[in-house]
Legacy VTK file of the C-alpha trace (Angstrom):
# vtk DataFile Version 3.0
C-alpha trace
ASCII
DATASET POLYDATA
POINTS 431 float
71.279 131.692 112.017
72.936 129.220 109.604
74.361 125.908 110.751
77.884 127.171 110.080
77.258 130.204 112.281
75.813 127.958 114.978
78.895 125.782 114.810
81.267 128.748 114.849
79.496 130.319 117.799
79.079 127.210 119.944
81.783 124.699 119.033
84.408 126.242 121.272
82.357 128.915 123.037
80.496 132.038 122.057
83.102 134.736 122.674
85.018 136.771 120.114
88.277 135.181 121.208
86.897 131.678 120.807
85.542 132.565 117.382
89.134 133.404 116.470
90.174 130.017 117.867
87.671 128.405 115.499
89.762 129.640 112.576
93.073 128.930 114.303
92.120 125.304 114.905
91.531 124.860 111.192
94.876 126.540 110.568
96.519 124.104 112.972
94.855 121.141 111.255
95.936 122.467 107.849
99.549 122.791 109.032
99.524 119.246 110.402
98.044 117.798 107.195
100.434 119.799 105.010
103.530 118.604 106.836
102.101 115.079 107.095
102.156 115.006 103.281
105.460 116.857 102.832
107.299 114.663 105.364
105.843 111.380 104.056
103.841 110.716 107.212
106.493 111.572 109.812
104.567 114.393 111.481
101.897 112.228 113.124
104.092 109.317 114.142
104.185 108.470 117.838
107.864 109.323 118.154
107.479 112.749 116.566
104.403 113.754 118.591
106.133 112.692 121.810
109.171 114.724 120.767
107.043 117.801 120.004
105.455 117.768 123.461
108.809 117.164 125.123
110.588 119.876 123.131
107.943 122.625 123.249
106.132 122.107 126.552
108.201 124.863 128.170
107.137 127.372 125.495
103.481 126.470 126.031
103.943 126.947 129.785
105.347 130.401 129.081
102.357 131.145 126.832
99.987 130.539 129.762
101.615 133.258 131.828
102.150 135.572 128.865
98.434 135.432 128.036
97.588 136.844 131.457
100.271 139.529 131.146
99.072 140.653 127.719
95.371 140.546 128.650
96.215 142.878 131.556
97.803 145.316 129.083
101.505 144.538 129.640
104.263 142.553 127.990
107.201 140.599 129.445
110.491 140.516 127.535
112.468 138.879 130.334
110.992 135.370 130.398
113.868 133.720 128.548
116.481 135.345 130.761
114.503 134.544 133.934
114.270 130.904 132.834
118.002 130.754 132.116
118.880 132.457 135.406
116.679 130.097 137.408
118.135 127.112 135.590
121.732 127.991 136.446
120.886 128.892 140.051
119.128 125.559 140.585
121.879 123.584 138.846
124.528 125.261 140.987
122.502 124.675 144.167
122.171 120.966 143.351
125.866 120.738 142.570
127.115 122.537 145.672
124.515 121.537 148.294
123.443 118.137 146.952
119.749 119.073 147.053
117.231 116.295 146.349
115.355 117.039 143.152
111.959 117.888 144.752
113.689 120.438 146.992
115.533 121.787 143.949
112.252 122.292 142.078
110.749 124.079 145.092
113.849 126.257 145.359
113.600 127.163 141.662
109.972 128.198 142.058
110.978 130.343 145.031
113.591 132.037 142.850
110.808 132.765 140.346
108.654 134.263 143.105
111.469 136.585 144.190
112.214 137.697 140.627
108.516 138.196 139.919
108.060 140.223 143.092
111.001 142.417 142.048
109.595 143.113 138.592
106.019 143.340 139.826
107.024 145.968 142.377
108.447 148.265 139.713
105.443 147.812 137.432
102.616 147.925 139.983
103.858 150.234 142.730
106.457 152.468 141.066
104.611 152.786 137.773
107.463 151.946 135.394
106.008 150.423 132.195
106.383 146.641 132.066
108.091 146.947 128.680
110.977 148.852 130.304
111.093 146.796 133.504
111.281 143.489 131.666
113.719 144.835 129.088
115.998 145.684 131.998
115.256 142.261 133.473
116.212 140.583 130.219
119.667 142.160 130.420
120.012 141.774 134.183
119.139 138.084 134.441
120.984 137.131 131.257
124.090 138.656 132.763
123.329 136.928 136.050
123.152 133.573 134.285
126.578 134.052 132.723
128.093 135.448 135.932
126.896 132.617 138.186
127.656 129.892 135.655
130.896 131.507 134.490
129.524 131.128 130.927
129.815 127.344 131.276
127.395 124.418 131.379
126.421 122.882 134.721
124.988 119.317 134.674
122.024 118.177 136.768
121.508 114.686 138.264
119.288 111.947 136.859
116.458 112.443 139.364
116.021 116.089 138.442
115.833 115.176 134.748
112.504 113.430 135.347
110.493 116.676 135.049
111.880 117.373 131.579
112.910 114.028 130.121
110.746 111.546 132.047
107.751 109.552 130.820
104.868 107.710 132.430
106.200 104.319 133.587
105.147 100.967 132.168
102.732 99.209 134.539
100.138 96.452 134.298
99.672 93.792 131.621
101.318 93.947 128.206
98.690 95.555 125.968
101.081 96.912 123.387
100.440 100.398 124.783
101.430 102.374 127.852
98.572 101.553 130.228
98.799 104.730 132.310
98.516 106.851 129.174
95.446 104.860 128.119
93.846 105.445 131.517
94.530 109.177 131.309
92.986 109.293 127.839
89.899 107.447 129.071
89.577 109.845 132.011
89.864 112.811 129.629
87.071 111.430 127.414
84.792 110.915 130.421
85.569 114.430 131.669
84.727 115.973 128.280
81.391 114.138 128.069
80.496 115.056 131.659
81.423 118.703 131.106
79.190 118.908 128.024
76.295 117.250 129.836
76.730 119.518 132.856
76.857 122.636 130.665
73.529 121.700 129.067
72.012 121.041 132.494
73.125 124.440 133.780
71.650 126.237 130.769
68.354 124.440 131.268
68.285 125.357 134.965
68.872 129.006 134.032
66.108 128.867 131.381
68.692 129.876 128.790
68.556 128.802 125.167
70.373 125.461 124.997
73.124 124.753 122.517
71.649 122.875 119.543
71.965 119.142 120.150
73.665 118.555 116.836
76.321 121.142 117.746
76.941 119.394 121.070
77.257 116.130 119.173
79.772 117.576 116.730
81.740 119.177 119.554
81.876 115.920 121.521
82.786 113.902 118.433
85.649 116.259 117.570
87.057 116.497 121.082
86.721 112.790 121.910
88.169 111.888 118.511
91.209 114.099 119.084
91.709 112.712 122.593
91.474 109.095 121.402
93.855 109.712 118.505
96.389 111.489 120.714
96.083 108.848 123.442
96.825 106.001 121.052
99.755 107.876 119.554
101.351 108.745 122.887
100.608 105.320 124.371
101.939 103.532 121.297
105.461 104.904 121.331
108.486 102.665 121.651
108.908 100.892 124.968
110.144 103.315 127.628
108.470 106.340 126.061
104.895 107.521 126.389
103.270 110.754 127.517
106.119 113.005 128.758
106.051 114.180 132.367
106.452 117.730 131.065
103.244 117.233 129.053
101.396 116.190 132.200
102.687 119.305 133.993
101.495 121.407 131.051
98.043 119.789 131.068
97.618 120.394 134.810
98.607 124.048 134.378
96.214 124.525 131.461
93.310 123.140 133.475
94.201 125.114 136.604
94.731 128.451 134.860
91.692 128.003 132.611
89.576 127.523 135.722
91.217 130.503 137.426
90.734 132.922 134.538
87.159 131.820 133.820
85.655 131.059 137.209
87.314 133.176 139.881
87.046 136.818 140.856
90.809 137.276 140.548
90.768 135.940 137.007
87.909 138.186 135.972
89.720 141.166 137.449
92.584 140.564 135.008
90.135 140.763 132.113
88.539 143.852 133.596
91.905 145.620 133.794
92.674 144.598 130.218
89.320 145.892 128.989
89.594 149.291 130.657
91.834 149.903 133.653
90.071 153.090 134.767
86.616 151.527 134.634
87.929 148.483 136.493
89.412 150.667 139.227
86.140 152.540 139.618
84.442 149.151 139.965
86.644 148.263 142.907
89.442 146.310 141.224
92.829 146.733 142.917
94.964 147.657 139.923
98.260 147.414 141.762
97.421 143.967 143.087
96.415 142.694 139.644
99.507 144.101 137.935
101.778 142.737 140.648
100.197 139.296 140.407
100.423 138.904 136.629
104.087 139.916 136.594
105.027 137.653 139.500
103.021 134.757 138.072
104.839 135.123 134.759
108.235 134.856 136.433
107.183 131.763 138.400
106.074 130.028 135.207
109.287 131.148 133.498
111.257 129.589 136.350
109.328 126.333 135.938
109.863 126.374 132.166
113.583 126.968 132.684
113.870 124.004 135.038
111.996 121.734 132.613
114.340 122.757 129.810
117.430 122.198 131.948
116.080 118.804 133.024
115.509 117.792 129.410
118.939 119.072 128.337
120.623 117.445 131.393
122.572 120.668 131.989
122.172 124.434 132.312
124.091 126.636 129.891
124.651 130.283 128.927
122.535 129.994 125.750
119.399 128.746 127.493
116.256 130.809 127.010
117.346 132.756 123.939
114.312 134.070 121.978
111.824 132.273 124.223
109.958 135.535 124.678
109.441 135.665 120.892
107.811 132.252 120.847
105.649 132.950 123.918
104.452 136.339 122.648
103.800 134.951 119.167
101.769 132.084 120.654
99.543 134.538 122.527
99.101 136.895 119.574
98.345 134.044 117.179
95.949 132.583 119.736
93.727 135.655 119.552
94.565 137.766 122.610
95.786 140.765 120.614
92.465 141.333 118.857
90.014 140.159 121.489
89.733 143.208 123.761
90.504 141.396 126.994
88.829 138.166 125.900
91.906 136.043 125.246
91.911 132.522 126.637
94.445 130.014 127.884
93.269 127.490 125.305
93.750 130.062 122.550
97.350 130.627 123.580
97.967 126.870 123.625
96.547 126.633 120.107
98.811 129.471 118.995
101.788 127.784 120.646
100.995 124.503 118.911
100.849 126.321 115.571
104.370 127.645 116.176
105.631 124.311 117.520
104.307 122.224 114.639
105.457 124.798 112.101
108.944 124.656 113.601
108.884 120.865 113.820
107.602 120.392 110.278
110.272 122.644 108.808
112.957 120.770 110.718
111.634 117.416 109.477
111.898 118.779 105.947
115.526 119.729 106.548
114.968 123.494 106.368
117.898 125.428 107.850
117.602 127.211 111.172
118.098 130.572 109.477
115.011 130.136 107.301
113.036 128.787 110.284
113.792 131.990 112.196
112.764 134.111 109.198
109.423 132.320 108.921
108.743 132.596 112.655
109.541 136.304 112.519
107.120 136.782 109.632
104.416 134.930 111.544
104.852 137.265 114.511
104.894 140.314 112.218
101.646 139.272 110.568
100.016 138.711 113.951
101.031 142.185 115.152
99.971 143.704 111.820
96.530 142.194 112.337
96.434 143.750 115.799
97.366 147.174 114.389
94.694 146.810 111.721
92.063 146.095 114.344
93.201 149.176 116.276
92.743 151.293 113.160
89.173 149.965 112.960
88.445 151.173 116.497
88.960 147.805 118.180
91.143 146.961 121.131
94.913 146.760 120.495
97.507 145.289 122.824
100.282 147.240 121.091
98.370 150.470 121.555
97.849 149.791 125.261
101.553 149.025 125.705
102.629 152.294 124.092
99.982 154.429 125.829
102.190 155.277 128.872
104.826 156.790 126.556
102.462 159.342 124.990
102.638 162.894 126.312
99.933 164.482 124.237
96.242 163.893 124.715
94.661 160.974 122.932
93.510 161.562 119.378
89.894 161.257 118.381
90.332 157.640 117.258
91.858 156.733 120.595
88.981 158.434 122.421
86.516 156.399 120.401
88.515 153.271 121.219
88.391 154.156 124.917
84.614 154.575 124.757
84.318 151.195 123.047
86.482 149.593 125.711
84.349 151.131 128.465
81.220 149.696 126.880
82.672 146.186 126.731
84.502 146.125 130.089
83.318 143.007 131.945
81.313 143.285 135.115
83.385 142.820 138.238
82.193 141.028 141.317
LINES 1 432
431 0 1 2 3 4 5 6 7 8 9 10 11 12 13 14 15 16 17 18 19 20 21 22 23 24 25 26 27 28 29 30 31 32 33 34 35 36 37 38 39 40 41 42 43 44 45 46 47 48 49 50 51 52 53 54 55 56 57 58 59 60 61 62 63 64 65 66 67 68 69 70 71 72 73 74 75 76 77 78 79 80 81 82 83 84 85 86 87 88 89 90 91 92 93 94 95 96 97 98 99 100 101 102 103 104 105 106 107 108 109 110 111 112 113 114 115 116 117 118 119 120 121 122 123 124 125 126 127 128 129 130 131 132 133 134 135 136 137 138 139 140 141 142 143 144 145 146 147 148 149 150 151 152 153 154 155 156 157 158 159 160 161 162 163 164 165 166 167 168 169 170 171 172 173 174 175 176 177 178 179 180 181 182 183 184 185 186 187 188 189 190 191 192 193 194 195 196 197 198 199 200 201 202 203 204 205 206 207 208 209 210 211 212 213 214 215 216 217 218 219 220 221 222 223 224 225 226 227 228 229 230 231 232 233 234 235 236 237 238 239 240 241 242 243 244 245 246 247 248 249 250 251 252 253 254 255 256 257 258 259 260 261 262 263 264 265 266 267 268 269 270 271 272 273 274 275 276 277 278 279 280 281 282 283 284 285 286 287 288 289 290 291 292 293 294 295 296 297 298 299 300 301 302 303 304 305 306 307 308 309 310 311 312 313 314 315 316 317 318 319 320 321 322 323 324 325 326 327 328 329 330 331 332 333 334 335 336 337 338 339 340 341 342 343 344 345 346 347 348 349 350 351 352 353 354 355 356 357 358 359 360 361 362 363 364 365 366 367 368 369 370 371 372 373 374 375 376 377 378 379 380 381 382 383 384 385 386 387 388 389 390 391 392 393 394 395 396 397 398 399 400 401 402 403 404 405 406 407 408 409 410 411 412 413 414 415 416 417 418 419 420 421 422 423 424 425 426 427 428 429 430
């Protein structure tokens, strides 16, 4: 095996999905460098990077939930409307009942649970395809937002704005940087080094072939270098700004959901259902429970994203959440889930979301009109879906094909039967 193949296989993991991330990371770097040149160095300034995290953290939160939905073989078109509905409900509750902001956040998450349970019930226990259920939800909750808010904006108090517009406070001696951000960056570097060391120890204990030392060195150098660069940029913003609170929320969710999908039985069940639902059911997976969970979880994250957006905007309005589902779905497709056969990852979706965010940001810095930005984003999504369709034609797993399968009346064609056999062969073992 060549050194390039070693690097591709081991730098970010040995799965098909992570191999796709290998290419997407280079795409992300290329986009950053391109716009860094075209915007005369504005892209990587502290102020712009802080703004990107603050502006797009809610889309990346949606991508986490959408990854799990798509891996399980569904799609959710209602996330933008659910976010907007939750935002107006919470804003109205604060206005009328003078709720403290922590109680308001808890109330918003409860609204997301109720909405998710409603949609999950129809998908999991009635058997209505998620495409139809969430299409209805998109209309229902968009109308609910305008009905409750009377198509007007509703402001939220300063305390509530912390989750969307707040930053880590300035503490400690004057170092020229935000000290809390520096400490978080140092902790992240230590965690990365420890995780790499622990992974090598585990492989040795299992008598497995260890990752080549030079690959581990390259991986650590890349990851620590990125962390240090990002830490200095976020910590070096103007006084009063640093790492956004919404970015911290996003980071906690990424870590939590990455652990859940990789290291728990429930997470592996989602992948099993996405690989082959029938084989998973025969292995003891509760299909209804899995489908109910992924739909409800998506609505809870949509509720959180809606509250973060309202907090950043300082008010809830009737136009909140428009086209958010496009950005979330595109992030997941670009991140590799559509062509991985149930092997999509949270980190892949975050990479895909960052590609969309930095593409959007770079075009705005160049003064490109919103109409052309929308055209480019639509083309990006189209190309991602076209790649998925191409992989389906080659006998590989296709998210689009799995979505449309419930609508087919006739028996599956020969190609689909071959695809089903392939999926059965690669369905993950279930504990």
